[in-house]
N, C-alpha and C positions, 0 to 999 in steps of 0.2 A: 504494500500500500504506500502511496505517496501523498500523504496529507500534509498540509502546511502547519498543522497545530504544533505549537511550542508549549513546553511546560509552563503553566501559568496558574498559580494557586487561586487567582481571582475568578477564573472561569469555572462555572459550576453547571452541571446538568442535574436537574431535579427529575427523578423518575417516579411516576405515579402508576402503580400496578394494582392488580387485584382481580377478582372474578368478574365475569360478564354481568352487566346490569346493576353493578354496585354503585355507579355514579362517577366513574373515572373521567369521562368526557367533560362533564359539567365543571368538576374541580379543576381539570387541566386548563380549560378555557379561562376560568376565573383567575388562575395563577398566572397564565400568560399575559392577561390584561394587567394584573397587579404589577408584574415585573417588566411590562412593555417588551415582550419577547415573542418567540415563535414556538410552535409545537412540532415535535417529530412523533408520528404515530408508530407504535410498535404492535400493530395488529396485522396478522398475516392475511387478512381478507379485505379489510377496508381499503387496501391499496388498489384493488381491482376496479377499473372503471365500470365494468359491466354489472357489478354487484352493488346494490344500494340498500333497499329496504331490509333485506335479510341479514345484513352485516352491521346494521345500526350505525351508519356513518354519522358524523357531526352534521347538523342541519346547515342549510345554506347561509343563514345569518352568522353562525359561529365561524364558518369557513371564510366569510367576508371580513369578520372582525379580527381574526387571528390567522396569520399565515401558517398553514399546515404542510409538513413534508410527509410523504408516503401515504397520501390520500389521493386516490384516482391517478396514481403515478404509473401503474402497470396495467397490462391486459391479462385476462384469464389464459391467454395463449402463451404468455411469457413464462420462462422458467424462473422460479423464485424459491429461495431457501434461506436459512439463517446466515450463511456465509455471504450471500448477495446482499441481504439486509445490513449486515455489519458494514460492508463497504459503502453502501448508500448512506447509512446513518452517520458514519464518521465524516463523509463529505458534507452532509447537511449541517452537522454541528460545527464543522470548520467554517462554513458560510455564516452561520448565526454568530459565531464568536468573533467574526471580523468587526461587528458593530455592537455586540451586546456581551455582557458578562455572564448572563444566565440563559439557559435553554430548558425547555420542558419536554420530557418524553413521556408518552402515556400509552398504555396498552396492556393486553392480557396474554400476549404470546410470550410465555416465559423463556423459550429457547432463543427468541430474537433479542430479548433484553439481556440474556446471559451473553450472547454473542457480542452485543454492543459493549458490554461492561468488561468482558474477560477475553474476548477474541475467540476465533474458531477457524480451524483449517478449512481451506477451500476444498469442497468435495469434487471428485471427478464428475464430468458431465454424464448425464444419463440419456441414452437414446430415447426419443419420444415414443417409439414403438414399444419399448420395454415398459415405459410408464403407462401407456394406454392399455396394454395387455393386462397389467396388474390391476389397474382401476376397473376395467371391464369385468375381470374375474371376481373382484371383490363385490362389485355391484350385483353380479349374478349369484354368488355363493355365500356372501355374508361374512360376518365377523369371525365365526368359528373357523371357516375355511382359511381366512387370513392369518389367524393365530396359529393354526396348524402348519401352514406353509412357512411362516417365519420361524417357528420352533424347529422345523426340519432343516431349513436352509441357513439360518443364522442363530443357532442355539445360544451363543455367547450373549448376543444382544437380548434375546428373548428372556434370558435369566434375570436381567436387571432393568429392561426397558419398560415403557408404558404400554402394556399389552392390552389395554382397553381403548387405546387411542389409534384409530385406523390410519390417520395421516402419518404418525410416527412409524407404524408397522409397514405401511406401503413404502415409505422412504427407505427403511432398512432392507426390504425385499428388493427394491430397485437397485440398491447399491451392490448387494451380494450377487444379483444376476448380471449386473453390468460389469463388475470388476472381479468377481470370484472371491472377494474378501469381505469380511464383516465390516459394517459401518463403524464399528468401534475402532477399527484400524486407523480411521481418518480423524478421530477425535483427539485434539491436541491435549497434552498432559500439563503444559505450563500455561499460566494465566498472563495475558498481555497487560502491561501497565499503560493506562491512559494518561495523557498529559493534561488532565483537568480533573476537578473534583466531581464525585458522583454522590448524590444524596438520594436514598431510596425510601419512598413512602408506599406502603401497601394499604389498601382500603378493604374494610370488611364490615358487615352488618350481622346482627343476630340471624341465624339460619332461617327461621320462619319469615323474617322481613325480606331477606335476600330472595328467597324463593317466591314470595309474593310479587316482588318487583320483576322477576324473570317471567312470571305468568302474565302480569299486566303488559310487559313490553311485547310479549308474543301476541297478545290480543291486539295491541296497537299495530303491530306489523301486518296482521291479517286485515285490519281495517284499512291500512294504507295501500293494500294491493299486493301482498307477498305472493299470493297464488298466481297472479298474472305474471309477476316477475319471474317466478320459478318456471312457468310454462314457456316463457320466451327463451329460457336458457336450456330447456330440455334437450335440444339437439347437441349440446356440448356437455352432457351429464357425465361423460367419461373423463373429463379433465380433472386434474387434482384439485383445482380451485373450487370445484363444485361438490367435492366430498365434504360437505359442510352442513351442519345442523341448520334446518330451516328450508333448505333446498332438497336435501336427500329424502326427507319424509314426504314432501310433495311429489317427488318423482315416483315414489311408491304408490301414492294416490292416483297419479296419472296412469300408472301401469294397471290399476284396478285391483291391486293386492290388499289395499286397505281403503276405508272410506275417509272422507274429509275430516270428520270429527276425530277419528283415530290419528290422522296425520297431525292435527293441531295438538292433540294430547301428547304425541310422541315428541314433537318439537319442544314442548314445555319440559317433558321428562329428560330428554337428551341435553337440553340446555342446562338444566339443574345439575345433571351429572358432569357436564363440562365445567361448570362453576366449581364443583367440588374438586375436580382434578387440578384446576388452576390454583385453588387455595392450597392444596397439597404441595404443588410445585413451589409457590412463593414462600410457604412456611419453612421450607428447607434452607432458605437463604437468611441467615441471621443478621445480615446487613440491613434488612427492611425494618423500618419502624411502622407499626400498625396504627391505623387511625380510623375513626368513624367519619365517612364522607359528609355527614350532616353537621359535623363540628368544624366547619371551615375556619372559624376564628382561631381555634386551638392549633389547627394545621399551619396556618400562616404564622402564628406565634412560635411554633416549633421550628419552622423553616427560618425565621428571622434569627434564631440562635445558632443555626447551622450554616446559613448562606452568607 
C-alpha cells in the first residue's frame, strides 16, 4: 500500500460498531456533524448501488448533510472482500485527514473493521465461475450442504470458523477450490500498526429492545417496497452480494417454496440471528467501549476525554 499518512497523534478515527438496527447510523451522522467531518461506512452491503431498501442505507438527507465513503461506491458485479475494503478505507481516511483531525467509521461488518484496524493479507483472486458455482449450489442445497462441503474441503477453517455464516463459509470454499489451500493460509499473523489513533465504541441495547427494533425496521422495509426491490434483483440471485438477509427469503417466496408471511417472518428471525453473531464478534475485541445509543450525551462526553 502506498498511502500518504504520516504518524500523527492528533489524527483520530472514531469507530462506531454494533449489531444491525441498534442505531449506529443515527449516532454516526450526529458525531460527524458534531466534529465537522466525514463518515466511512464499514458495511459490506451498503456499498452496492443496486441494493437500497434491504440494506438500510442512510437516507438521502443524511447523505447530503455528511459526506459518506463506501456508500453506493460499488456494483453487485464487483469483487469485494475485506482486503479490498482495507485498501479503500485507508485511502479514504488519508483524504479526510488532509483537512480534518477526526474521521468517523460506522458499520456492523466486523471483518472489515478488523481489516481496517489491524491489516489483512490480500487474498488470491477467485475465478467468477468458481464463485457462481458455489453460490448456485448453496442456493439449491442449503446451509447443511454448505457446512458439509466446507468441513470436507477445509476442515482446519471449519474447526474454528463461523459455521452459521454462509458468506464466510462460501468464501472459505472459494479459496480452497481456487488455490488448493485453506483460507487460513492467507490470514496474516502480525497486526499492522496504523499511523493514527483509533477509538472504538460499540453500541448495544437490552435484547428485547434490540429485537423489537429489528422487527419494526423489517416492517418498515416491507412498506417501502422491499418485495419489488428483491424481485428486480432476482435475475442476479446467484451473486455473492445477494446472499443477504432480506433478499434471500424473498427469493424463496418467488420460487413458491414459502408464502409471503413466512418470508417476512424469516427475514425478522434471520436478522435477529445476524445481530446476535455481530454482538459475539465485537464482544471478542476488548478495545471496544460499550454504550447505549440512546445516551448520546454520555457518548460525546466519553469521546471528549479520548479524542
